[in-house]
C-alpha positions, 0 to 999 in steps of 0.5 A: 475488476468490473465497473467499480470505484477507486475506493473499492479497489483500494479497499479490496487490496487492504482487506487482502493484506489485513486477512493474510500478511498483517494478521500473521504479523499483528500489523495495523492496516489502514486505508487513506483517503489521499497521499497526504492522509497516508503520510499522516497514518504512517507517521502517527500512532504508537511506537513498536510494530508495523503500520500498513497504509493503502491508498490510491496514488493515480491512474492513467487510461487503459484499454481501448483508444475510444473516448467512451472507454472507462478502463484505467490502470490505477497505481495503488500504493502500499506504505509499510513503516516499522515503528521502532520506538525508543528501544532502537535509539538505545542500541536495541534490536532494530527491525530490518525494515527492508526484510519486512518489505521483502517478505510482504512483496513475496507474499503479495505476489501470490495473493488473489485480491477479491474481484481484481485481475492483473495486479502488477508490481511497479516499484518501491521507493522510500517513505518520507515525511512532509518535511523530507525526513525519511521514515523506516519504511517503503512504498510499494506501487502496484498497477491494477486495471479496472473500469470506473463507474459512470 
């Protein structure tokens, strides 16, 4: 990706997910302004279905060692939470959240994100609410190099 903004990178990832994987599964895709907003989006809303939130986690210098370099490697996170609803508490069929996340990871490995080159998978971790309570979901981290606007 050429000179751009952090938001444009996140938005491109979210649009690719929305057009493909989410559309096939009727999942709701949102873009969060920061990690705390991502948790709000993943924990809110209606029960049942799947929520996907994309946000900018961090970045680090990439490319040349010169001070004027604007190349960074962004860490973009995709949070996927299964909204199980009350049926799961009553012993109903519980969605296999790990299976959903595995399906996403396989799908995303073959996706071309508009104007983005070099997307690299960088790991998975559980989603926890601000109080530490685990949710039915995972964060997938992807590394994306780009040059920021100056």
